[in-house]
C-alpha positions in Angstrom: -19.7 -61.9 -35.5 -17.1 -59.2 -35.3 -17.8 -55.6 -35.9 -15.9 -55.8 -39.2 -18.0 -58.8 -40.3 -21.2 -56.9 -39.5 -19.9 -53.7 -41.2 -18.8 -55.6 -44.2 -22.2 -57.2 -44.7 -23.9 -53.8 -44.3 -21.4 -52.3 -46.8 -22.2 -55.1 -49.3 -25.9 -54.2 -49.0 -25.5 -50.5 -49.2 -22.4 -50.0 -51.3 -22.0 -52.9 -53.7 -19.4 -51.2 -55.7 -17.2 -50.8 -52.6 -16.8 -54.5 -52.2 -14.9 -54.7 -55.5 -12.2 -52.4 -54.1 -8.8 -54.1 -54.2 -8.1 -53.0 -50.6 -11.2 -53.9 -48.7 -9.6 -52.9 -45.4 -9.1 -49.4 -46.7 -12.8 -49.3 -47.7 -13.7 -50.5 -44.2 -11.4 -47.9 -42.6 -12.9 -45.0 -44.6 -16.4 -46.2 -43.9 -15.9 -46.6 -40.2 -14.1 -43.2 -39.9 -17.1 -41.6 -41.8 -19.5 -43.2 -39.3 -17.3 -42.0 -36.4 -17.5 -38.5 -37.7 -21.2 -38.7 -38.1 -21.4 -39.9 -34.4 -19.3 -36.9 -33.3 -21.5 -34.5 -35.4 -24.6 -36.0 -33.9 -23.2 -35.5 -30.4 -22.3 -31.9 -31.2 -25.9 -31.3 -32.1 -27.6 -33.3 -29.3 -25.0 -33.2 -26.5 -25.4 -36.9 -25.6 -27.1 -40.0 -27.0 -27.1 -43.7 -26.2 -26.0 -46.4 -28.6 -29.6 -47.3 -29.6 -30.4 -43.7 -30.5 -27.1 -43.3 -32.4 -27.7 -46.5 -34.3 -31.2 -45.4 -35.2 -30.1 -42.0 -36.4 -27.3 -43.4 -38.5 -29.2 -46.4 -39.8 -26.7 -49.0 -38.4 -27.1 -51.9 -36.1 -26.7 -51.1 -32.4 -23.7 -53.5 -32.0 -21.9 -51.5 -34.7 -22.6 -48.3 -32.9 -21.3 -49.7 -29.6 -18.1 -50.8 -31.3 -17.6 -47.4 -32.9 -18.3 -45.7 -29.6 -15.8 -48.0 -27.9 -13.1 -47.0 -30.3 -14.0 -43.3 -30.0 -13.8 -43.6 -26.2 -10.4 -45.3 -26.4 -9.2 -42.4 -28.6 -10.5 -40.0 -26.0 -13.0 -38.4 -28.4 -16.1 -39.4 -26.3 -16.9 -40.2 -22.8 -19.2 -43.1 -21.9 -21.3 -41.9 -19.0 -24.0 -44.4 -18.5 -24.4 -48.2 -18.9 -27.6 -50.2 -18.4 -28.1 -53.9 -18.1 -30.0 -55.6 -21.0 -33.4 -57.0 -20.3 
């Protein structure tokens, strides 16, 4: 599924009250911006980290971390310096 679908499912599990918000897109936007800030804070502390480490530190699926990192990279807030082939 898409990042939004993955995130929405995770939000339903972790924040059941948020799914009753009339503007679910606004809830998603706030949630993803919060995670982006947590990623930036983590990178401030550690200097660098891969998607798996970021996902583990934030308790989110790796594909969600990758999507958030992609958006941060497009916004010029992070630089992706290494890529490895999956096994």
